[in-house]
C-alpha positions in Angstrom: -68.6 -85.2 17.5 -70.5 -82.3 16.1 -69.2 -80.8 12.9 -70.3 -77.4 11.6 -71.9 -77.4 8.3 -69.9 -76.2 5.4 -71.0 -73.0 4.0 -70.2 -71.6 0.7 -69.2 -68.1 0.5 -69.6 -66.1 -2.5 -66.4 -64.5 -3.4 -66.5 -61.8 -5.9 -63.3 -60.6 -7.4 -63.2 -57.0 -7.3 -61.9 -55.5 -10.4 -59.1 -53.0 -10.2 -60.4 -49.5 -10.8 -59.1 -48.3 -14.0 -57.9 -44.8 -14.4 -59.5 -43.0 -17.1 -57.1 -41.3 -19.3 -58.6 -38.0 -20.2 -57.1 -36.2 -23.1 -55.8 -32.8 -22.0 -56.5 -30.0 -24.2 -53.9 -27.3 -24.4 -51.7 -29.1 -22.0 -48.3 -27.5 -21.9 -45.5 -29.9 -21.4 -43.4 -28.7 -18.5 -39.9 -28.1 -19.5 -37.9 -30.6 -17.4 -34.7 -29.0 -18.5 -35.6 -25.7 -16.9 -36.4 -27.4 -13.6 -33.0 -29.0 -13.6 -31.0 -25.9 -14.7 -32.5 -23.5 -12.2 -31.0 -25.1 -9.0 -27.6 -25.5 -10.8 -27.6 -21.8 -11.7 -28.6 -20.8 -8.1 -25.8 -23.0 -6.7 -23.3 -21.5 -9.2 -24.4 -18.0 -8.3 -24.0 -18.9 -4.6 -20.4 -20.1 -5.3 -19.6 -16.9 -7.2 -20.9 -14.7 -4.4 -18.9 -16.8 -1.8 -15.8 -16.5 -4.0 -16.2 -12.7 -4.2 -16.5 -12.4 -0.5 -13.5 -14.6 0.2 -11.4 -12.9 -2.4 -12.2 -9.5 -0.9 -11.2 -10.6 2.6 -8.0 -12.1 1.1 -7.2 -8.7 -0.5 -7.9 -6.9 2.8 -5.6 -9.3 4.7 -2.8 -8.8 2.1 -3.1 -5.0 2.4 -3.1 -5.2 6.2 0.1 -7.3 6.0 1.7 -4.7 3.8 0.7 -1.9 6.1 2.3 -3.8 9.1 5.5 -4.4 7.1 5.7 -0.7 6.1 5.1 0.4 9.7 8.0 -1.8 10.8 10.2 -0.2 8.1 9.1 3.3 9.2 10.0 2.5 12.8 13.4 1.3 11.8 14.0 4.4 9.6 13.0 6.6 12.5 15.3 4.8 14.9 18.1 5.1 12.3 17.4 8.8 11.9 17.5 9.3 15.7 20.9 7.5 15.8 22.2 9.7 13.0 21.1 12.8 14.8 22.8 11.7 18.0 26.0 10.9 16.0 25.8 14.3 14.3 25.4 16.1 17.6 28.4 14.1 18.9 30.5 14.9 15.9 30.0 18.6 16.2 31.9 18.5 19.5 35.5 19.7 18.9 36.9 17.3 21.5 35.2 14.4 19.8 36.5 15.5 16.4 40.0 15.7 17.8 39.7 12.3 19.4 38.5 10.7 16.1 41.3 12.4 14.1 44.0 11.2 16.5 42.7 7.7 17.3 41.0 6.5 14.1 42.7 8.6 11.4 46.1 8.7 13.1 46.4 12.5 12.6 48.4 14.9 14.7 49.2 18.6 14.9 51.8 19.7 12.3 55.3 20.6 13.3 56.8 24.1 12.6 58.7 22.6 9.6 55.4 21.4 8.0 53.7 24.9 8.1 54.0 27.1 5.1 52.3 30.5 4.7 50.8 31.4 1.3 49.6 34.8 0.1 46.5 34.6 -2.0 45.5 37.3 -4.5 42.4 39.3 -3.7 39.2 38.0 -5.1 38.4 39.6 -8.5 34.6 39.2 -8.0 34.8 41.3 -4.8 36.8 44.1 -6.6 34.2 44.2 -9.4 31.4 44.6 -6.9 33.1 47.5 -5.2 33.7 49.2 -8.6 30.1 48.8 -9.6 28.9 50.3 -6.3 31.2 53.3 -6.8 30.1 53.7 -10.3 26.4 53.6 -9.2 27.1 56.2 -6.5 28.6 58.6 -9.0 25.7 58.1 -11.3 23.2 58.9 -8.6 25.1 62.0 -7.5 25.4 63.1 -11.1 21.7 62.6 -11.5 20.9 64.7 -8.4 23.3 67.5 -9.4 21.6 67.6 -12.8 18.2 67.9 -11.2 19.4 70.8 -9.0 21.0 72.7 -11.9 
């Protein structure tokens, strides 16, 4: 059997390259706090803007609901008004008045024994107006007569 000769290998251990630490002149330490706060502020700003948009839409929806309710009330009021107009037109009819008086109020025409005639004195306000008119006429005629003379 043939055996291969043993060879010796030279194994060099490679040393790990060392990093050289260079002193930095005027190196500004980056503020880590500012880097952490900036995204938080942006997210908070985004939430505030989203809240404003949603609250505005909620206000618009509430106003729309109020408008719909008011329109329903207006329609009901208009229907009620039309019914009252029809009822008023029907109540102006003399036959309808007589029917309501007899049937609902149980009224009837008076007998001859129930009728009494009363004489009322003349209205004093009407007498005063006629006296004032007569007095004014005499004053005007007197004035005209004075101008002629």
